[in-house]
C-alpha positions in Angstrom: -38.8 60.4 -12.7 -40.1 58.2 -10.0 -41.4 59.6 -6.4 -38.4 58.2 -4.7 -35.6 57.3 -7.6 -32.0 57.2 -5.9 -33.7 56.9 -2.8 -33.1 54.0 0.2 -35.1 52.2 2.5 -35.4 49.8 5.3 -38.4 48.5 6.0 -38.7 46.0 9.2 -41.1 43.5 9.2 -41.3 43.7 5.7 -42.1 39.8 4.8 -45.6 40.4 4.7 -48.7 42.0 5.5 -48.4 46.0 5.8 -44.3 45.6 5.5 -44.4 44.2 2.5 -47.1 46.5 0.7 -44.9 49.4 1.4 -41.3 47.6 0.4 -43.3 46.7 -3.1 -44.9 50.5 -3.0 -41.5 51.9 -2.7 -39.9 49.6 -5.1 -42.2 50.6 -7.8 -41.6 54.5 -7.3 -37.4 53.5 -7.6 -36.8 53.3 -4.0 -33.7 51.0 -3.4 -34.9 49.0 -0.6 -33.8 46.9 2.1 -35.8 44.4 4.0 -35.5 42.5 7.2 -37.6 40.2 9.5 -37.5 37.4 11.8 -39.2 35.0 9.3 -36.3 34.1 6.6 -38.4 32.2 4.0 -41.2 34.5 3.3 -38.7 37.4 3.9 -36.7 35.6 1.0 -40.4 35.2 -0.8 -40.3 38.5 -0.8 -37.3 39.6 -2.0 -37.1 37.7 -4.6 -40.9 38.6 -5.6 -39.9 42.3 -6.0 -36.2 41.4 -7.5 -38.8 39.9 -10.4 -39.8 43.3 -11.1 -36.4 44.8 -11.2 -36.2 46.3 -8.4 -33.0 46.4 -6.2 -33.5 44.6 -2.8 -31.4 43.3 -0.4 -32.6 40.8 2.3 -31.5 40.3 5.6 -33.0 38.3 8.9 -33.0 40.5 11.4 -35.0 40.4 15.2 -35.0 44.6 15.5 -35.2 43.5 19.4 -31.6 42.2 19.8 -28.7 45.5 19.0 -26.6 42.9 17.6 -28.4 41.9 14.9 -29.9 45.8 14.6 -26.6 46.8 14.3 -25.1 44.2 11.4 -28.3 44.6 9.6 -26.8 48.5 9.1 -23.6 47.1 8.3 -25.3 45.5 5.5 -27.7 48.0 4.3 -24.2 50.4 4.3 -21.7 48.3 2.3 -24.1 47.2 0.0 -25.8 50.9 -0.4 -23.7 53.5 1.2 -26.8 55.1 3.1 -29.9 55.1 4.5 -32.9 58.0 2.6 -35.6 56.5 4.6 -36.4 54.3 7.9 -40.1 52.9 7.8 -40.5 50.8 11.5 -42.8 48.5 11.2 -41.7 45.0 13.1 -43.9 44.1 15.9 -45.5 41.7 17.9 -49.2 41.1 19.2 -50.7 40.0 22.6 -53.5 41.0 25.1 -55.5 39.8 27.3 -57.2 40.8 30.9 -54.4 42.8 33.0 -53.9 40.6 36.0 -53.6 36.9 33.7 -50.7 38.3 31.8 -47.1 36.9 31.8 -44.2 39.0 31.6 -42.8 37.4 28.6 -46.0 37.9 26.7 -45.8 41.8 27.9 -41.5 41.6 26.8 -42.5 40.0 23.6 -44.7 43.1 23.0 -42.9 46.1 23.7 -39.5 44.5 22.7 -40.8 44.2 19.3 -42.8 46.8 18.7 -40.9 49.5 21.1 -37.9 48.8 21.6 -36.9 47.9 18.6 -38.1 51.2 16.5 -35.5 52.8 19.1 -32.6 50.5 17.8 -33.6 50.9 14.7 -33.9 54.7 14.6 -31.0 55.1 16.4 -28.7 53.3 12.9 -30.5 55.0 10.9 -30.3 58.8 12.7 -26.6 58.2 12.7 -26.0 57.7 8.9 -28.9 60.1 8.6 -27.2 62.3 11.2 -24.2 63.1 8.7 -25.6 63.8 5.8 -28.1 66.5 6.9 -31.5 63.8 6.0 -33.8 61.4 5.8 -36.9 60.8 7.1 -38.0 58.0 9.3 -42.1 57.0 9.3 -42.9 54.7 12.6 -46.1 52.7 12.0 -48.3 52.9 15.5 -51.7 52.5 15.7 -55.0 54.3 16.9 -54.2 51.9 19.9 -52.4 55.0 21.1 -55.0 56.8 21.4 -57.9 54.6 21.8 -56.9 51.3 23.0 -59.4 48.3 23.1 -60.0 46.3 26.4 -57.4 43.2 26.6 -54.7 45.4 25.4 -52.0 46.4 27.6 -48.9 45.7 25.9 -50.1 46.0 22.7 -51.5 50.1 23.5 -48.6 51.0 25.8 -45.8 49.8 22.9 -48.2 52.3 20.3 -48.4 54.7 22.9 -44.2 54.9 22.7 -44.0 54.5 19.5 -46.0 57.8 19.4 -43.9 59.7 22.4 -40.5 58.3 20.3 -41.3 59.9 17.1 -41.7 63.3 18.9 -38.8 62.9 20.6 -37.0 61.6 17.7 -38.4 64.8 15.4 -37.1 66.7 17.6 -33.4 65.9 18.1 -33.4 65.1 14.2 -34.8 68.9 13.6 -31.2 70.1 13.7 -29.9 67.9 11.1 -33.0 67.8 8.3 -34.0 64.7 10.1 -38.0 63.4 9.7 -39.6 61.6 11.9 -43.5 61.1 11.4 -46.0 58.1 12.6 -49.1 56.4 10.6 -51.7 54.5 12.9 -53.4 52.6 11.3 -57.0 51.0 11.9 -58.0 47.3 10.9 -56.3 46.5 8.4 -56.6 42.6 6.5 -53.4 41.0 7.6 -52.5 37.2 7.9 -52.2 37.5 11.2 -55.9 38.5 11.4 -56.4 35.7 9.0 -54.2 32.6 11.0 -55.2 33.8 14.3 -58.9 34.2 13.6 -59.3 37.8 15.1 -61.3 39.0 12.0 -65.4 38.8 11.9 -67.4 39.0 9.2 -68.8 42.0 9.9 -65.8 44.1 10.6 -64.6 46.2 7.9 -60.8 46.1 7.2 -58.5 47.8 4.3 -55.8 46.1 2.6 -52.3 46.5 3.4 -51.9 47.8 -0.1 -53.9 50.6 1.4 -51.6 51.9 3.9 -48.8 51.9 1.1 -50.4 54.5 -0.3 -50.3 56.6 2.5 -46.9 55.8 3.4 -45.2 56.7 0.0 -47.2 60.6 0.4 -45.9 60.8 3.9 -42.1 59.8 2.9 -42.3 61.9 -0.8 -43.0 65.6 1.0 -40.7 68.5 0.4 -37.9 67.4 2.2 -38.5 70.6 4.4 -41.9 69.4 5.4 -43.0 66.8 8.4 -46.3 64.5 7.9 -46.0 64.2 11.4 -49.3 62.6 12.2 -51.7 60.3 10.1 -54.4 58.3 11.1 -56.1 55.5 8.0 -58.6 53.6 8.9 -61.6 52.2 7.0 -64.6 54.6 6.8 -67.0 52.2 9.0 -64.7 51.2 11.7 -65.9 52.5 14.9 -63.2 55.2 16.0 -64.3 58.3 17.4 -66.6 56.8 20.8 -64.7 52.6 20.4 -65.0 51.2 23.7 
């Protein structure tokens, strides 16, 4: 029997990068997967690729920072699958720069995508999980939630918030059999890094599939066990003592 057979997973930001890798790993282990992202073209391409493997896939365009769109997403998931067993909050945005030069628009874009979106999706999933007294919520954080870099105020603040939200959600979910965990990736070679030129040749990187393997381990523990927090980073990446 596959590890996620008969499970329904919702994955946000699932059109590429970490989200796509997690969706692929979960589908390969038998899960029915609901994918959402803002970019409809790349979302449909990912859905088509996964469906070609025989996976049961639902794809919906959704901006997770918009309450009405999140509610519509979970209504569609409920109509199609009848429940939600796993939610992976992966959607987010990155912006930064010197604090005195940051615009409010840049700040709001990151906070809304990373933190408000995580809250809205967690709330929607929680409402479906609570009557069934079971469910797992996995938030994708960042090592920036613990050791920020210079020029990353919006992202660091958002990811610190995600880690705090994770702990509060775990407490609220405890009486109802709902676990909430946070996975903090280090450097991952995702499309954004490649397209923006953020990757230097000597900077250690992981593939998204490494994060997907960790995510799968965290959501497939026994129901009474919570893998509360994990840090996954390239062996050679500066983390302890990073500046």
